[in-house]
C-alpha positions as CSV (number, residue, x, y, z in Angstrom):
1,M,19.2,5.9,20.4
2,M,16.5,5.6,23.1
3,K,15.2,9.1,22.4
4,K,15.0,8.2,18.7
5,A,13.1,5.0,19.5
6,I,10.6,6.9,21.7
7,T,10.1,9.5,19.0
8,L,9.4,6.9,16.3
9,L,7.1,5.0,18.7
10,L,5.0,8.2,19.2
11,V,5.0,8.9,15.5
12,T,3.8,5.3,15.0
13,Y,1.0,6.0,17.5
14,L,-0.1,9.0,15.4
15,F,0.0,7.0,12.1
16,S,-1.8,4.0,13.5
17,S,-5.6,3.7,13.7
18,C,-5.8,6.3,16.5
19,I,-6.3,8.9,13.8
20,P,-10.0,9.2,12.8
21,F,-9.9,7.2,9.6
22,G,-12.7,4.9,8.5
23,H,-16.2,4.6,9.8
24,L,-18.3,1.5,10.5
25,E,-21.7,2.6,9.2
26,S,-24.1,2.5,6.3
27,G,-24.6,4.8,3.4
28,R,-27.9,6.1,4.8
29,T,-28.4,9.3,6.7
30,I,-30.3,9.5,9.9
31,G,-33.2,11.7,8.8
32,K,-34.4,15.2,9.5
33,G,-34.7,16.3,13.1
34,I,-33.1,13.1,14.5
35,T,-30.1,13.1,16.8
36,Q,-27.7,10.2,16.8
37,M,-25.3,9.2,19.6
38,K,-22.4,7.0,18.6
39,G,-19.7,5.0,20.4
40,E,-16.9,3.0,18.7
41,L,-14.4,0.6,20.1
42,D,-11.5,-0.7,18.0
43,L,-8.4,-2.9,18.3
44,F,-5.3,-2.0,16.4
45,A,-1.5,-2.6,16.5
46,V,1.3,-0.3,17.7
47,A,4.9,-1.1,16.9
48,D,7.3,-1.7,19.7
49,I,10.7,-0.7,18.4
50,S,12.8,-0.3,21.6
51,E,16.3,-1.5,21.2
52,E,16.2,-3.4,24.5
53,N,13.2,-5.5,23.4
54,H,14.4,-6.1,19.8
55,P,18.2,-6.2,19.6
56,N,18.0,-7.7,16.1
57,S,15.9,-4.7,14.9
58,D,12.8,-6.9,14.5
59,I,9.6,-5.0,14.7
60,L,6.8,-6.5,16.8
61,Y,3.3,-5.2,17.3
62,E,1.1,-5.0,20.4
63,N,-2.7,-4.9,20.2
64,V,-4.1,-1.7,21.7
65,P,-7.7,-0.8,22.3
66,F,-9.0,2.5,21.0
67,G,-12.3,4.3,21.0
68,S,-14.3,7.4,20.2
69,L,-17.6,9.1,21.0
70,G,-19.7,11.1,18.6
71,M,-23.0,12.8,17.9
72,G,-24.9,13.7,14.7
73,Y,-28.0,15.7,13.8
74,G,-30.2,15.4,10.7
75,L,-30.6,18.8,9.0
76,T,-32.8,17.2,6.2
77,D,-33.8,13.7,5.3
78,K,-30.5,13.4,3.3
79,T,-28.1,15.7,5.1
80,E,-26.6,15.4,8.6
81,V,-23.9,17.2,10.5
82,R,-21.8,15.4,13.2
83,A,-18.8,15.7,15.5
84,S,-16.8,13.0,17.3
85,L,-13.9,12.9,19.8
86,S,-11.4,10.1,19.9
87,L,-9.3,8.9,22.8
88,S,-6.2,10.2,21.0
89,S,-7.7,13.7,21.3
90,F,-8.8,14.1,17.7
91,L,-11.9,16.2,17.2
92,Q,-13.6,15.4,13.8
93,L,-16.3,17.6,12.1
94,E,-18.2,16.2,9.1
95,V,-21.2,16.8,6.8
96,K,-22.8,13.6,5.4
97,H,-25.1,13.8,2.4
98,Q,-26.9,10.9,0.8
99,F,-26.9,11.1,-3.0
100,V,-28.3,7.7,-3.9
101,G,-31.3,6.0,-2.3
102,D,-33.3,6.9,0.8
103,A,-34.2,5.5,4.2
104,T,-35.9,2.4,2.7
105,S,-33.9,1.7,-0.5
106,K,-31.8,-1.4,-0.7
107,F,-28.7,0.5,-1.9
108,A,-27.5,3.7,-0.4
109,L,-24.5,6.0,-1.2
110,S,-23.4,9.1,0.7
111,V,-20.4,11.4,0.7
112,G,-19.1,12.8,4.0
113,P,-16.3,15.4,3.6
114,G,-14.8,16.6,6.9
115,V,-11.9,17.8,8.9
116,S,-10.3,16.8,12.1
117,F,-7.5,18.1,14.3
118,N,-5.7,17.2,17.5
119,I,-6.9,19.3,20.4
120,V,-4.2,18.2,22.7
121,N,-0.4,18.2,22.0
122,Q,0.2,14.5,22.4
123,F,3.9,14.9,21.4
124,G,4.8,17.7,23.9
125,S,7.0,15.4,26.0
126,T,9.4,14.5,23.2
127,G,10.7,18.0,22.5
128,D,11.4,17.3,18.8
129,L,7.7,17.4,18.0
130,E,6.6,20.0,20.5
131,H,3.9,22.6,19.5
132,N,3.0,20.8,16.3
133,L,-0.6,21.0,14.9
134,H,-2.0,17.7,13.5
135,G,-4.8,18.3,11.0
136,I,-6.6,15.9,8.6
137,I,-8.8,16.5,5.6
138,H,-11.2,13.6,5.0
139,L,-13.2,12.5,1.9
140,P,-15.1,9.3,2.6
141,V,-17.7,7.6,0.5
142,Y,-20.3,5.5,2.3
143,M,-22.0,2.6,0.4
144,S,-24.3,0.0,1.8
145,Y,-26.6,-2.8,0.7
146,H,-29.7,-3.6,2.8
147,P,-31.1,-7.0,2.0
148,N,-33.9,-6.5,4.5
149,T,-35.1,-3.9,7.0
150,K,-32.9,-5.2,9.9
151,S,-29.4,-5.6,8.4
152,Y,-26.9,-4.2,5.9
153,W,-23.4,-4.7,4.4
154,F,-21.2,-1.7,4.1
155,F,-18.1,-0.7,2.1
156,N,-16.7,2.8,2.7
157,P,-13.6,3.9,0.8
158,E,-11.8,7.0,2.0
159,V,-9.0,9.3,1.1
160,A,-7.4,11.5,3.8
161,F,-4.5,14.0,4.0
162,L,-2.7,14.4,7.3
163,G,-0.5,17.4,7.9
164,V,1.8,18.3,10.7
165,Y,2.9,21.9,11.2
166,K,6.7,22.4,11.4
167,K,7.4,18.8,10.2
168,P,6.2,18.8,6.6
169,D,8.9,16.5,5.2
170,L,8.5,13.9,8.0
171,L,4.8,13.5,8.6
172,N,2.6,15.0,5.9
173,T,1.1,12.1,4.1
174,I,-2.0,10.7,2.3
175,Y,-4.1,7.9,3.6
176,W,-6.3,5.8,1.3
177,G,-8.3,2.7,2.2
178,S,-11.7,1.5,3.2
179,A,-14.0,0.4,6.1
180,F,-16.1,-2.7,5.5
181,G,-18.4,-4.9,7.5
182,Y,-21.9,-5.9,8.6
183,G,-24.6,-4.0,10.5
184,I,-27.8,-4.9,12.4
185,E,-30.6,-2.5,13.2
186,Y,-33.0,-3.0,16.1
187,K,-35.6,-0.3,17.0
188,N,-33.5,2.8,17.7
189,L,-30.2,0.9,17.9
190,D,-27.7,0.3,15.2
191,F,-24.8,-2.2,15.7
192,S,-22.1,-2.5,13.1
193,F,-19.0,-4.8,13.1
194,G,-16.1,-4.7,10.7
195,G,-12.6,-3.7,9.9
196,V,-10.6,-0.8,8.3
197,I,-7.7,-1.4,6.0
198,Y,-5.6,1.4,4.7
199,A,-2.3,2.2,3.0
200,P,-0.6,5.5,4.0
201,N,2.1,7.0,1.7
202,V,4.6,7.7,4.5
203,N,8.3,8.4,4.8
204,P,10.3,5.1,4.0
205,V,11.7,5.2,7.6
206,L,8.3,5.0,9.1
207,A,6.6,2.8,6.6
208,P,7.4,-0.5,8.3
209,L,6.0,0.9,11.6
210,V,2.5,1.5,10.3
211,S,-0.3,-0.8,11.3
212,P,-2.5,-1.2,8.1
213,F,-5.6,-2.8,9.7
214,R,-7.9,-2.6,12.6
215,M,-11.1,-4.3,13.8
216,G,-14.0,-2.7,15.7
217,V,-17.6,-2.4,16.7
218,S,-19.8,0.6,16.6
219,I,-23.0,1.2,18.5
220,K,-25.4,4.0,17.5
221,Y,-28.6,5.2,19.2
222,L,-31.2,7.4,17.5
223,L,-33.1,10.0,19.5
224,R,-36.3,10.7,17.5
225,E,-38.5,13.7,18.0
């Protein structure tokens, strides 16, 4: 029973916000020849399902901090490439292209398809999930409204497919949801605050264990040529 609880707890850790889902940012791209450094800190919930702590099978959640570091480069004024690494060992690669607006327009819309994968086997100690490969395909849309030159509101819906090699019936699933919040720009700095809400289509056994919301802050610094 304890082994099952530990396995489900680790599965919950994968399904929670530790996967790279949702970005706190505007719909604008950074511009040609500009490099962006990015750091993000989030707070999300992880289910504690141990039988000793919850003899009546009640599921409680503990708030857990989570973070990531990333970098981007502007290929053109409307296209950038970027990579980020999360604390849960997910490496994400993405191309963001702005289809609506520019660096000064009040409304901006971009699309940023990408992929991510777990570069470290975080389930190796359980045995049951050993040597699995966790891969994610992302399709986010970034939208933002800029009432002035120093601030913006953002709403970024996203669909993502998560696959786990050797466990297709248990863990392959689709995430859909959105990031939303407020951002402030000051010189070469960009601060954004907000949340991410999502609804994964998971196995019914795991559905009650999934944390559907997280809050966070993102800090971005632009290195201009």
